[in-house]
mmCIF file as gemmi writes it, N, C-alpha and C atoms, coordinates in Angstrom:
data_model
loop_
_atom_site.group_PDB
_atom_site.id
_atom_site.type_symbol
_atom_site.label_atom_id
_atom_site.label_alt_id
_atom_site.label_comp_id
_atom_site.label_asym_id
_atom_site.label_entity_id
_atom_site.label_seq_id
_atom_site.pdbx_PDB_ins_code
_atom_site.Cartn_x
_atom_site.Cartn_y
_atom_site.Cartn_z
_atom_site.occupancy
_atom_site.B_iso_or_equiv
_atom_site.pdbx_formal_charge
_atom_site.auth_seq_id
_atom_site.auth_asym_id
_atom_site.pdbx_PDB_model_num
ATOM 1 N N . MET Axp A 1 ? -7.722 15.762 3.865 1 0 ? 1 A 1
ATOM 2 C CA . MET Axp A 1 ? -7.575 14.348 4.067 1 0 ? 1 A 1
ATOM 3 C C . MET Axp A 1 ? -8.369 13.611 2.98 1 0 ? 1 A 1
ATOM 4 N N . VAL Axp A 2 ? -7.793 12.522 2.474 1 0 ? 2 A 1
ATOM 5 C CA . VAL Axp A 2 ? -8.449 11.734 1.427 1 0 ? 2 A 1
ATOM 6 C C . VAL Axp A 2 ? -9.421 10.746 2.06 1 0 ? 2 A 1
ATOM 7 N N . ARG Axp A 3 ? -10.655 10.752 1.567 1 0 ? 3 A 1
ATOM 8 C CA . ARG Axp A 3 ? -11.68 9.832 2.062 1 0 ? 3 A 1
ATOM 9 C C . ARG Axp A 3 ? -11.766 8.573 1.209 1 0 ? 3 A 1
ATOM 10 N N . MET Axp A 4 ? -11.685 8.727 -0.13 1 0 ? 4 A 1
ATOM 11 C CA . MET Axp A 4 ? -11.776 7.593 -1.057 1 0 ? 4 A 1
ATOM 12 C C . MET Axp A 4 ? -10.844 7.848 -2.234 1 0 ? 4 A 1
ATOM 13 N N . SER Axp A 5 ? -10.325 6.772 -2.806 1 0 ? 5 A 1
ATOM 14 C CA . SER Axp A 5 ? -9.46 6.887 -3.976 1 0 ? 5 A 1
ATOM 15 C C . SER Axp A 5 ? -10.041 6.055 -5.115 1 0 ? 5 A 1
ATOM 16 N N . TYR Axp A 6 ? -10.06 6.642 -6.308 1 0 ? 6 A 1
ATOM 17 C CA . TYR Axp A 6 ? -10.548 5.978 -7.507 1 0 ? 6 A 1
ATOM 18 C C . TYR Axp A 6 ? -9.469 6.064 -8.582 1 0 ? 6 A 1
ATOM 19 N N . PRO Axp A 7 ? -9.589 5.322 -9.676 1 0 ? 7 A 1
ATOM 20 C CA . PRO Axp A 7 ? -8.536 5.311 -10.702 1 0 ? 7 A 1
ATOM 21 C C . PRO Axp A 7 ? -8.161 6.684 -11.267 1 0 ? 7 A 1
ATOM 22 N N . ALA Axp A 8 ? -9.089 7.63 -11.347 1 0 ? 8 A 1
ATOM 23 C CA . ALA Axp A 8 ? -8.777 8.926 -11.956 1 0 ? 8 A 1
ATOM 24 C C . ALA Axp A 8 ? -8.937 10.111 -11 1 0 ? 8 A 1
ATOM 25 N N . PHE Axp A 9 ? -9.39 9.881 -9.771 1 0 ? 9 A 1
ATOM 26 C CA . PHE Axp A 9 ? -9.578 10.984 -8.838 1 0 ? 9 A 1
ATOM 27 C C . PHE Axp A 9 ? -9.663 10.463 -7.411 1 0 ? 9 A 1
ATOM 28 N N . VAL Axp A 10 ? -9.516 11.376 -6.465 1 0 ? 10 A 1
ATOM 29 C CA . VAL Axp A 10 ? -9.737 11.062 -5.054 1 0 ? 10 A 1
ATOM 30 C C . VAL Axp A 10 ? -10.827 11.988 -4.551 1 0 ? 10 A 1
ATOM 31 N N . ILE Axp A 11 ? -11.524 11.552 -3.515 1 0 ? 11 A 1
ATOM 32 C CA . ILE Axp A 11 ? -12.531 12.392 -2.867 1 0 ? 11 A 1
ATOM 33 C C . ILE Axp A 11 ? -11.967 12.783 -1.504 1 0 ? 11 A 1
ATOM 34 N N . LEU Axp A 12 ? -11.913 14.093 -1.275 1 0 ? 12 A 1
ATOM 35 C CA . LEU Axp A 12 ? -11.382 14.599 -0.022 1 0 ? 12 A 1
ATOM 36 C C . LEU Axp A 12 ? -12.448 14.575 1.062 1 0 ? 12 A 1
ATOM 37 N N . GLN Axp A 13 ? -12.025 14.73 2.292 1 0 ? 13 A 1
ATOM 38 C CA . GLN Axp A 13 ? -12.928 14.657 3.444 1 0 ? 13 A 1
ATOM 39 C C . GLN Axp A 13 ? -14.134 15.585 3.3 1 0 ? 13 A 1
ATOM 40 N N . GLY Axp A 14 ? -13.947 16.764 2.709 1 0 ? 14 A 1
ATOM 41 C CA . GLY Axp A 14 ? -15.041 17.718 2.554 1 0 ? 14 A 1
ATOM 42 C C . GLY Axp A 14 ? -15.931 17.453 1.35 1 0 ? 14 A 1
ATOM 43 N N . GLY Axp A 15 ? -15.652 16.374 0.584 1 0 ? 15 A 1
ATOM 44 C CA . GLY Axp A 15 ? -16.459 16.019 -0.565 1 0 ? 15 A 1
ATOM 45 C C . GLY Axp A 15 ? -15.889 16.481 -1.897 1 0 ? 15 A 1
ATOM 46 N N . GLU Axp A 16 ? -14.836 17.304 -1.871 1 0 ? 16 A 1
ATOM 47 C CA . GLU Axp A 16 ? -14.228 17.8 -3.104 1 0 ? 16 A 1
ATOM 48 C C . GLU Axp A 16 ? -13.563 16.657 -3.878 1 0 ? 16 A 1
ATOM 49 N N . ARG Axp A 17 ? -13.711 16.684 -5.2 1 0 ? 17 A 1
ATOM 50 C CA . ARG Axp A 17 ? -13.095 15.704 -6.092 1 0 ? 17 A 1
ATOM 51 C C . ARG Axp A 17 ? -11.789 16.275 -6.617 1 0 ? 17 A 1
ATOM 52 N N . LEU Axp A 18 ? -10.717 15.518 -6.503 1 0 ? 18 A 1
ATOM 53 C CA . LEU Axp A 18 ? -9.412 15.946 -6.98 1 0 ? 18 A 1
ATOM 54 C C . LEU Axp A 18 ? -8.936 14.942 -8.021 1 0 ? 18 A 1
ATOM 55 N N . ARG Axp A 19 ? -8.888 15.378 -9.295 1 0 ? 19 A 1
ATOM 56 C CA . ARG Axp A 19 ? -8.476 14.498 -10.393 1 0 ? 19 A 1
ATOM 57 C C . ARG Axp A 19 ? -6.97 14.276 -10.339 1 0 ? 19 A 1
ATOM 58 N N . HIS Axp A 20 ? -6.512 13.098 -10.805 1 0 ? 20 A 1
ATOM 59 C CA . HIS Axp A 20 ? -5.078 12.816 -10.853 1 0 ? 20 A 1
ATOM 60 C C . HIS Axp A 20 ? -4.765 11.869 -11.995 1 0 ? 20 A 1
ATOM 61 N N . GLY Axp A 21 ? -3.499 11.863 -12.409 1 0 ? 21 A 1
ATOM 62 C CA . GLY Axp A 21 ? -3.013 10.895 -13.385 1 0 ? 21 A 1
ATOM 63 C C . GLY Axp A 21 ? -2.412 9.714 -12.641 1 0 ? 21 A 1
ATOM 64 N N . VAL Axp A 22 ? -1.524 10.008 -11.719 1 0 ? 22 A 1
ATOM 65 C CA . VAL Axp A 22 ? -0.909 9.004 -10.853 1 0 ? 22 A 1
ATOM 66 C C . VAL Axp A 22 ? -1.072 9.495 -9.427 1 0 ? 22 A 1
ATOM 67 N N . CYS Axp A 23 ? -1.585 8.665 -8.569 1 0 ? 23 A 1
ATOM 68 C CA . CYS Axp A 23 ? -1.766 9.028 -7.167 1 0 ? 23 A 1
ATOM 69 C C . CYS Axp A 23 ? -0.68 8.343 -6.349 1 0 ? 23 A 1
ATOM 70 N N . VAL Axp A 24 ? 0.175 9.12 -5.701 1 0 ? 24 A 1
ATOM 71 C CA . VAL Axp A 24 ? 1.229 8.586 -4.825 1 0 ? 24 A 1
ATOM 72 C C . VAL Axp A 24 ? 0.847 8.954 -3.405 1 0 ? 24 A 1
ATOM 73 N N . TRP Axp A 25 ? 0.68 7.929 -2.572 1 0 ? 25 A 1
ATOM 74 C CA . TRP Axp A 25 ? 0.266 8.142 -1.2 1 0 ? 25 A 1
ATOM 75 C C . TRP Axp A 25 ? 1.438 7.774 -0.302 1 0 ? 25 A 1
ATOM 76 N N . SER Axp A 26 ? 1.996 8.736 0.389 1 0 ? 26 A 1
ATOM 77 C CA . SER Axp A 26 ? 3.155 8.482 1.241 1 0 ? 26 A 1
ATOM 78 C C . SER Axp A 26 ? 3.025 9.307 2.511 1 0 ? 26 A 1
ATOM 79 N N . THR Axp A 27 ? 2.556 8.677 3.581 1 0 ? 27 A 1
ATOM 80 C CA . THR Axp A 27 ? 2.358 9.384 4.838 1 0 ? 27 A 1
ATOM 81 C C . THR Axp A 27 ? 2.688 8.485 6.013 1 0 ? 27 A 1
ATOM 82 N N . GLY Axp A 28 ? 2.954 9.079 7.142 1 0 ? 28 A 1
ATOM 83 C CA . GLY Axp A 28 ? 3.1 8.347 8.394 1 0 ? 28 A 1
ATOM 84 C C . GLY Axp A 28 ? 4.376 7.54 8.502 1 0 ? 28 A 1
ATOM 85 N N . ASN Axp A 29 ? 4.495 6.83 9.62 1 0 ? 29 A 1
ATOM 86 C CA . ASN Axp A 29 ? 5.671 5.999 9.852 1 0 ? 29 A 1
ATOM 87 C C . ASN Axp A 29 ? 5.305 4.575 10.245 1 0 ? 29 A 1
ATOM 88 N N . ALA Axp A 30 ? 4.074 4.194 9.993 1 0 ? 30 A 1
ATOM 89 C CA . ALA Axp A 30 ? 3.605 2.834 10.259 1 0 ? 30 A 1
ATOM 90 C C . ALA Axp A 30 ? 2.502 2.52 9.257 1 0 ? 30 A 1
ATOM 91 N N . ALA Axp A 31 ? 2.244 1.256 9.093 1 0 ? 31 A 1
ATOM 92 C CA . ALA Axp A 31 ? 1.211 0.843 8.139 1 0 ? 31 A 1
ATOM 93 C C . ALA Axp A 31 ? -0.143 1.438 8.518 1 0 ? 31 A 1
ATOM 94 N N . ASN Axp A 32 ? -0.83 1.978 7.544 1 0 ? 32 A 1
ATOM 95 C CA . ASN Axp A 32 ? -2.143 2.585 7.697 1 0 ? 32 A 1
ATOM 96 C C . ASN Axp A 32 ? -3.208 1.49 7.717 1 0 ? 32 A 1
ATOM 97 N N . PRO Axp A 33 ? -4.345 1.723 8.365 1 0 ? 33 A 1
ATOM 98 C CA . PRO Axp A 33 ? -5.429 0.732 8.328 1 0 ? 33 A 1
ATOM 99 C C . PRO Axp A 33 ? -5.822 0.338 6.904 1 0 ? 33 A 1
ATOM 100 N N . LEU Axp A 34 ? -5.653 1.247 5.94 1 0 ? 34 A 1
ATOM 101 C CA . LEU Axp A 34 ? -5.934 0.921 4.545 1 0 ? 34 A 1
ATOM 102 C C . LEU Axp A 34 ? -5.061 -0.246 4.087 1 0 ? 34 A 1
ATOM 103 N N . VAL Axp A 35 ? -3.802 -0.272 4.546 1 0 ? 35 A 1
ATOM 104 C CA . VAL Axp A 35 ? -2.896 -1.369 4.191 1 0 ? 35 A 1
ATOM 105 C C . VAL Axp A 35 ? -3.452 -2.686 4.721 1 0 ? 35 A 1
ATOM 106 N N . GLN Axp A 36 ? -3.951 -2.675 5.939 1 0 ? 36 A 1
ATOM 107 C CA . GLN Axp A 36 ? -4.515 -3.892 6.525 1 0 ? 36 A 1
ATOM 108 C C . GLN Axp A 36 ? -5.698 -4.384 5.694 1 0 ? 36 A 1
ATOM 109 N N . GLN Axp A 37 ? -6.514 -3.451 5.201 1 0 ? 37 A 1
ATOM 110 C CA . GLN Axp A 37 ? -7.652 -3.833 4.37 1 0 ? 37 A 1
ATOM 111 C C . GLN Axp A 37 ? -7.191 -4.434 3.057 1 0 ? 37 A 1
ATOM 112 N N . LEU Axp A 38 ? -6.168 -3.837 2.445 1 0 ? 38 A 1
ATOM 113 C CA . LEU Axp A 38 ? -5.648 -4.382 1.187 1 0 ? 38 A 1
ATOM 114 C C . LEU Axp A 38 ? -5.077 -5.773 1.395 1 0 ? 38 A 1
ATOM 115 N N . VAL Axp A 39 ? -4.343 -5.945 2.49 1 0 ? 39 A 1
ATOM 116 C CA . VAL Axp A 39 ? -3.765 -7.258 2.801 1 0 ? 39 A 1
ATOM 117 C C . VAL Axp A 39 ? -4.871 -8.306 2.903 1 0 ? 39 A 1
ATOM 118 N N . GLU Axp A 40 ? -5.98 -7.947 3.513 1 0 ? 40 A 1
ATOM 119 C CA . GLU Axp A 40 ? -7.074 -8.89 3.711 1 0 ? 40 A 1
ATOM 120 C C . GLU Axp A 40 ? -7.863 -9.167 2.43 1 0 ? 40 A 1
ATOM 121 N N . HIS Axp A 41 ? -7.919 -8.205 1.498 1 0 ? 41 A 1
ATOM 122 C CA . HIS Axp A 41 ? -8.758 -8.352 0.309 1 0 ? 41 A 1
ATOM 123 C C . HIS Axp A 41 ? -8.033 -8.802 -0.945 1 0 ? 41 A 1
ATOM 124 N N . VAL Axp A 42 ? -6.71 -8.829 -0.937 1 0 ? 42 A 1
ATOM 125 C CA . VAL Axp A 42 ? -5.944 -9.299 -2.093 1 0 ? 42 A 1
ATOM 126 C C . VAL Axp A 42 ? -5.393 -10.671 -1.726 1 0 ? 42 A 1
ATOM 127 N N . PRO Axp A 43 ? -5.885 -11.743 -2.366 1 0 ? 43 A 1
ATOM 128 C CA . PRO Axp A 43 ? -5.489 -13.1 -1.976 1 0 ? 43 A 1
ATOM 129 C C . PRO Axp A 43 ? -3.986 -13.318 -1.875 1 0 ? 43 A 1
ATOM 130 N N . ALA Axp A 44 ? -3.205 -12.811 -2.814 1 0 ? 44 A 1
ATOM 131 C CA . ALA Axp A 44 ? -1.749 -13.004 -2.767 1 0 ? 44 A 1
ATOM 132 C C . ALA Axp A 44 ? -1.146 -12.33 -1.542 1 0 ? 44 A 1
ATOM 133 N N . GLN Axp A 45 ? -1.727 -11.221 -1.112 1 0 ? 45 A 1
ATOM 134 C CA . GLN Axp A 45 ? -1.231 -10.516 0.062 1 0 ? 45 A 1
ATOM 135 C C . GLN Axp A 45 ? -1.61 -11.268 1.346 1 0 ? 45 A 1
ATOM 136 N N . ALA Axp A 46 ? -2.818 -11.784 1.391 1 0 ? 46 A 1
ATOM 137 C CA . ALA Axp A 46 ? -3.265 -12.53 2.57 1 0 ? 46 A 1
ATOM 138 C C . ALA Axp A 46 ? -2.379 -13.748 2.789 1 0 ? 46 A 1
ATOM 139 N N . THR Axp A 47 ? -2.02 -14.434 1.714 1 0 ? 47 A 1
ATOM 140 C CA . THR Axp A 47 ? -1.15 -15.607 1.811 1 0 ? 47 A 1
ATOM 141 C C . THR Axp A 47 ? 0.236 -15.214 2.317 1 0 ? 47 A 1
ATOM 142 N N . ALA Axp A 48 ? 0.79 -14.138 1.782 1 0 ? 48 A 1
ATOM 143 C CA . ALA Axp A 48 ? 2.131 -13.684 2.163 1 0 ? 48 A 1
ATOM 144 C C . ALA Axp A 48 ? 2.188 -13.219 3.617 1 0 ? 48 A 1
ATOM 145 N N . ASN Axp A 49 ? 1.075 -12.746 4.149 1 0 ? 49 A 1
ATOM 146 C CA . ASN Axp A 49 ? 1.04 -12.198 5.503 1 0 ? 49 A 1
ATOM 147 C C . ASN Axp A 49 ? 0.403 -13.141 6.524 1 0 ? 49 A 1
ATOM 148 N N . ALA Axp A 50 ? 0.103 -14.366 6.124 1 0 ? 50 A 1
ATOM 149 C CA . ALA Axp A 50 ? -0.559 -15.321 7.028 1 0 ? 50 A 1
ATOM 150 C C . ALA Axp A 50 ? 0.263 -15.518 8.301 1 0 ? 50 A 1
ATOM 151 N N . GLY Axp A 51 ? -0.419 -15.448 9.428 1 0 ? 51 A 1
ATOM 152 C CA . GLY Axp A 51 ? 0.22 -15.684 10.714 1 0 ? 51 A 1
ATOM 153 C C . GLY Axp A 51 ? 0.883 -14.47 11.33 1 0 ? 51 A 1
ATOM 154 N N . LYS Axp A 52 ? 0.967 -13.367 10.613 1 0 ? 52 A 1
ATOM 155 C CA . LYS Axp A 52 ? 1.586 -12.161 11.158 1 0 ? 52 A 1
ATOM 156 C C . LYS Axp A 52 ? 0.536 -11.338 11.891 1 0 ? 52 A 1
ATOM 157 N N . PRO Axp A 53 ? 0.929 -10.682 12.989 1 0 ? 53 A 1
ATOM 158 C CA . PRO Axp A 53 ? -0.036 -9.807 13.666 1 0 ? 53 A 1
ATOM 159 C C . PRO Axp A 53 ? -0.426 -8.658 12.741 1 0 ? 53 A 1
ATOM 160 N N . ALA Axp A 54 ? -1.618 -8.133 12.898 1 0 ? 54 A 1
ATOM 161 C CA . ALA Axp A 54 ? -2.129 -7.09 12.006 1 0 ? 54 A 1
ATOM 162 C C . ALA Axp A 54 ? -1.184 -5.9 11.901 1 0 ? 54 A 1
ATOM 163 N N . VAL Axp A 55 ? -0.57 -5.497 13.013 1 0 ? 55 A 1
ATOM 164 C CA . VAL Axp A 55 ? 0.314 -4.329 12.969 1 0 ? 55 A 1
ATOM 165 C C . VAL Axp A 55 ? 1.614 -4.618 12.219 1 0 ? 55 A 1
ATOM 166 N N . GLY Axp A 56 ? 1.959 -5.88 12.017 1 0 ? 56 A 1
ATOM 167 C CA . GLY Axp A 56 ? 3.197 -6.217 11.329 1 0 ? 56 A 1
ATOM 168 C C . GLY Axp A 56 ? 3.016 -6.522 9.856 1 0 ? 56 A 1
ATOM 169 N N . ARG Axp A 57 ? 1.797 -6.47 9.379 1 0 ? 57 A 1
ATOM 170 C CA . ARG Axp A 57 ? 1.528 -6.805 7.985 1 0 ? 57 A 1
ATOM 171 C C . ARG Axp A 57 ? 1.953 -5.671 7.06 1 0 ? 57 A 1
ATOM 172 N N . LYS Axp A 58 ? 2.575 -6.066 5.961 1 0 ? 58 A 1
ATOM 173 C CA . LYS Axp A 58 ? 2.995 -5.101 4.952 1 0 ? 58 A 1
ATOM 174 C C . LYS Axp A 58 ? 2.554 -5.61 3.593 1 0 ? 58 A 1
ATOM 175 N N . LEU Axp A 59 ? 2.496 -4.713 2.631 1 0 ? 59 A 1
ATOM 176 C CA . LEU Axp A 59 ? 2.161 -5.105 1.268 1 0 ? 59 A 1
ATOM 177 C C . LEU Axp A 59 ? 3.408 -5.657 0.598 1 0 ? 59 A 1
ATOM 178 N N . LEU Axp A 60 ? 3.314 -6.858 0.068 1 0 ? 60 A 1
ATOM 179 C CA . LEU Axp A 60 ? 4.418 -7.469 -0.648 1 0 ? 60 A 1
ATOM 180 C C . LEU Axp A 60 ? 4.493 -6.817 -2.021 1 0 ? 60 A 1
ATOM 181 N N . VAL Axp A 61 ? 5.67 -6.295 -2.371 1 0 ? 61 A 1
ATOM 182 C CA . VAL Axp A 61 ? 5.856 -5.618 -3.656 1 0 ? 61 A 1
ATOM 183 C C . VAL Axp A 61 ? 7.03 -6.246 -4.403 1 0 ? 61 A 1
ATOM 184 N N . ASP Axp A 62 ? 7.021 -6.088 -5.732 1 0 ? 62 A 1
ATOM 185 C CA . ASP Axp A 62 ? 8.15 -6.563 -6.528 1 0 ? 62 A 1
ATOM 186 C C . ASP Axp A 62 ? 9.228 -5.479 -6.565 1 0 ? 62 A 1
ATOM 187 N N . SER Axp A 63 ? 10.286 -5.694 -7.327 1 0 ? 63 A 1
ATOM 188 C CA . SER Axp A 63 ? 11.401 -4.748 -7.347 1 0 ? 63 A 1
ATOM 189 C C . SER Axp A 63 ? 11.043 -3.406 -7.989 1 0 ? 63 A 1
ATOM 190 N N . PHE Axp A 64 ? 9.856 -3.304 -8.609 1 0 ? 64 A 1
ATOM 191 C CA . PHE Axp A 64 ? 9.382 -2.041 -9.171 1 0 ? 64 A 1
ATOM 192 C C . PHE Axp A 64 ? 8.322 -1.401 -8.281 1 0 ? 64 A 1
ATOM 193 N N . LEU Axp A 65 ? 8.157 -1.92 -7.062 1 0 ? 65 A 1
ATOM 194 C CA . LEU Axp A 65 ? 7.205 -1.44 -6.055 1 0 ? 65 A 1
ATOM 195 C C . LEU Axp A 65 ? 5.747 -1.672 -6.428 1 0 ? 65 A 1
ATOM 196 N N . ARG Axp A 66 ? 5.512 -2.609 -7.365 1 0 ? 66 A 1
ATOM 197 C CA . ARG Axp A 66 ? 4.139 -2.979 -7.724 1 0 ? 66 A 1
ATOM 198 C C . ARG Axp A 66 ? 3.619 -3.966 -6.686 1 0 ? 66 A 1
ATOM 199 N N . VAL Axp A 67 ? 2.416 -3.729 -6.181 1 0 ? 67 A 1
ATOM 200 C CA . VAL Axp A 67 ? 1.817 -4.608 -5.175 1 0 ? 67 A 1
ATOM 201 C C . VAL Axp A 67 ? 1.483 -5.952 -5.821 1 0 ? 67 A 1
ATOM 202 N N . VAL Axp A 68 ? 2.02 -7.02 -5.25 1 0 ? 68 A 1
ATOM 203 C CA . VAL Axp A 68 ? 1.792 -8.365 -5.764 1 0 ? 68 A 1
ATOM 204 C C . VAL Axp A 68 ? 0.312 -8.709 -5.638 1 0 ? 68 A 1
ATOM 205 N N . GLY Axp A 69 ? -0.315 -9.103 -6.746 1 0 ? 69 A 1
ATOM 206 C CA . GLY Axp A 69 ? -1.71 -9.509 -6.745 1 0 ? 69 A 1
ATOM 207 C C . GLY Axp A 69 ? -2.703 -8.386 -6.969 1 0 ? 69 A 1
ATOM 208 N N . ALA Axp A 70 ? -2.223 -7.16 -7.165 1 0 ? 70 A 1
ATOM 209 C CA . ALA Axp A 70 ? -3.113 -6.017 -7.395 1 0 ? 70 A 1
ATOM 210 C C . ALA Axp A 70 ? -2.639 -5.269 -8.634 1 0 ? 70 A 1
ATOM 211 N N . ARG Axp A 71 ? -3.537 -4.965 -9.517 1 0 ? 71 A 1
ATOM 212 C CA . ARG Axp A 71 ? -3.188 -4.282 -10.757 1 0 ? 71 A 1
ATOM 213 C C . ARG Axp A 71 ? -3.146 -2.764 -10.555 1 0 ? 71 A 1
ATOM 214 N N . ASP Axp A 72 ? -2.127 -2.13 -11.092 1 0 ? 72 A 1
ATOM 215 C CA . ASP Axp A 72 ? -1.989 -0.669 -11.066 1 0 ? 72 A 1
ATOM 216 C C . ASP Axp A 72 ? -1.91 -0.078 -9.663 1 0 ? 72 A 1
ATOM 217 N N . VAL Axp A 73 ? -1.334 -0.824 -8.721 1 0 ? 73 A 1
ATOM 218 C CA . VAL Axp A 73 ? -1.164 -0.319 -7.36 1 0 ? 73 A 1
ATOM 219 C C . VAL Axp A 73 ? 0.313 -0.432 -6.99 1 0 ? 73 A 1
ATOM 220 N N . LEU Axp A 74 ? 0.881 0.674 -6.508 1 0 ? 74 A 1
ATOM 221 C CA . LEU Axp A 74 ? 2.264 0.707 -6.049 1 0 ? 74 A 1
ATOM 222 C C . LEU Axp A 74 ? 2.275 0.962 -4.551 1 0 ? 74 A 1
ATOM 223 N N . ALA Axp A 75 ? 3.308 0.476 -3.866 1 0 ? 75 A 1
ATOM 224 C CA . ALA Axp A 75 ? 3.451 0.741 -2.432 1 0 ? 75 A 1
ATOM 225 C C . ALA Axp A 75 ? 4.925 0.952 -2.117 1 0 ? 75 A 1
ATOM 226 N N . LEU Axp A 76 ? 5.195 1.855 -1.184 1 0 ? 76 A 1
ATOM 227 C CA . LEU Axp A 76 ? 6.562 2.107 -0.768 1 0 ? 76 A 1
ATOM 228 C C . LEU Axp A 76 ? 6.589 2.527 0.684 1 0 ? 76 A 1
ATOM 229 N N . GLY Axp A 77 ? 7.754 2.542 1.262 1 0 ? 77 A 1
ATOM 230 C CA . GLY Axp A 77 ? 7.905 2.987 2.642 1 0 ? 77 A 1
ATOM 231 C C . GLY Axp A 77 ? 7.551 1.925 3.657 1 0 ? 77 A 1
ATOM 232 N N . ASP Axp A 78 ? 7.043 2.375 4.797 1 0 ? 78 A 1
ATOM 233 C CA . ASP Axp A 78 ? 6.782 1.486 5.929 1 0 ? 78 A 1
ATOM 234 C C . ASP Axp A 78 ? 5.692 0.455 5.679 1 0 ? 78 A 1
ATOM 235 N N . CYS Axp A 79 ? 4.865 0.668 4.651 1 0 ? 79 A 1
ATOM 236 C CA . CYS Axp A 79 ? 3.774 -0.269 4.399 1 0 ? 79 A 1
ATOM 237 C C . CYS Axp A 79 ? 4.166 -1.349 3.39 1 0 ? 79 A 1
ATOM 238 N N . ALA Axp A 80 ? 5.402 -1.289 2.842 1 0 ? 80 A 1
ATOM 239 C CA . ALA Axp A 80 ? 5.799 -2.218 1.779 1 0 ? 80 A 1
ATOM 240 C C . ALA Axp A 80 ? 6.963 -3.103 2.201 1 0 ? 80 A 1
ATOM 241 N N . SER Axp A 81 ? 6.98 -4.294 1.64 1 0 ? 81 A 1
ATOM 242 C CA . SER Axp A 81 ? 8.08 -5.235 1.84 1 0 ? 81 A 1
ATOM 243 C C . SER Axp A 81 ? 8.434 -5.816 0.476 1 0 ? 81 A 1
ATOM 244 N N . VAL Axp A 82 ? 9.672 -5.577 0.036 1 0 ? 82 A 1
ATOM 245 C CA . VAL Axp A 82 ? 10.112 -6.052 -1.274 1 0 ? 82 A 1
ATOM 246 C C . VAL Axp A 82 ? 10.283 -7.564 -1.221 1 0 ? 82 A 1
ATOM 247 N N . CYS Axp A 83 ? 9.648 -8.278 -2.169 1 0 ? 83 A 1
ATOM 248 C CA . CYS Axp A 83 ? 9.639 -9.739 -2.126 1 0 ? 83 A 1
ATOM 249 C C . CYS Axp A 83 ? 11.001 -10.37 -2.41 1 0 ? 83 A 1
ATOM 250 N N . THR Axp A 84 ? 11.968 -9.585 -2.883 1 0 ? 84 A 1
ATOM 251 C CA . THR Axp A 84 ? 13.304 -10.143 -3.13 1 0 ? 84 A 1
ATOM 252 C C . THR Axp A 84 ? 14.111 -10.228 -1.843 1 0 ? 84 A 1
ATOM 253 N N . GLY Axp A 85 ? 13.562 -9.761 -0.754 1 0 ? 85 A 1
ATOM 254 C CA . GLY Axp A 85 ? 14.24 -9.834 0.533 1 0 ? 85 A 1
ATOM 255 C C . GLY Axp A 85 ? 14.417 -8.444 1.118 1 0 ? 85 A 1
ATOM 256 N N . PRO Axp A 86 ? 14.827 -8.376 2.382 1 0 ? 86 A 1
ATOM 257 C CA . PRO Axp A 86 ? 14.982 -7.068 3.026 1 0 ? 86 A 1
ATOM 258 C C . PRO Axp A 86 ? 16.125 -6.278 2.402 1 0 ? 86 A 1
ATOM 259 N N . LEU Axp A 87 ? 15.972 -4.959 2.408 1 0 ? 87 A 1
ATOM 260 C CA . LEU Axp A 87 ? 17.015 -4.08 1.901 1 0 ? 87 A 1
ATOM 261 C C . LEU Axp A 87 ? 17.842 -3.566 3.073 1 0 ? 87 A 1
ATOM 262 N N . PRO Axp A 88 ? 19.081 -3.18 2.844 1 0 ? 88 A 1
ATOM 263 C CA . PRO Axp A 88 ? 19.864 -2.606 3.933 1 0 ? 88 A 1
ATOM 264 C C . PRO Axp A 88 ? 19.231 -1.315 4.44 1 0 ? 88 A 1
ATOM 265 N N . ALA Axp A 89 ? 19.48 -0.974 5.678 1 0 ? 89 A 1
ATOM 266 C CA . ALA Axp A 89 ? 18.862 0.214 6.296 1 0 ? 89 A 1
ATOM 267 C C . ALA Axp A 89 ? 19.151 1.477 5.494 1 0 ? 89 A 1
ATOM 268 N N . THR Axp A 90 ? 20.287 1.542 4.828 1 0 ? 90 A 1
ATOM 269 C CA . THR Axp A 90 ? 20.616 2.741 4.051 1 0 ? 90 A 1
ATOM 270 C C . THR Axp A 90 ? 19.82 2.849 2.772 1 0 ? 90 A 1
ATOM 271 N N . ALA Axp A 91 ? 19.046 1.832 2.402 1 0 ? 91 A 1
ATOM 272 C CA . ALA Axp A 91 ? 18.257 1.859 1.179 1 0 ? 91 A 1
ATOM 273 C C . ALA Axp A 91 ? 16.99 2.692 1.341 1 0 ? 91 A 1
ATOM 274 N N . GLN Axp A 92 ? 16.728 3.171 2.535 1 0 ? 92 A 1
ATOM 275 C CA . GLN Axp A 92 ? 15.528 3.972 2.767 1 0 ? 92 A 1
ATOM 276 C C . GLN Axp A 92 ? 15.648 5.265 2.04 1 0 ? 92 A 1
């Protein structure tokens, strides 16, 4: 399990450092608490999610899955919402 993520490596639960070039995080079927933290700490995300219950908050992404308001961060799946509008169910 990943405990912390940094630009060039992640730290696993046991303390091991795992270096990476690109880190793709894709797990679960609902937004992770990490998503809620990002929503709260990135001003553009907080504005986009204002008034939504915490469990319904998603990261707003552009058509290239880049998180709006955050540099070098991508999001996909259940934690992301494309800012161009909802995609058809078959787009999953």
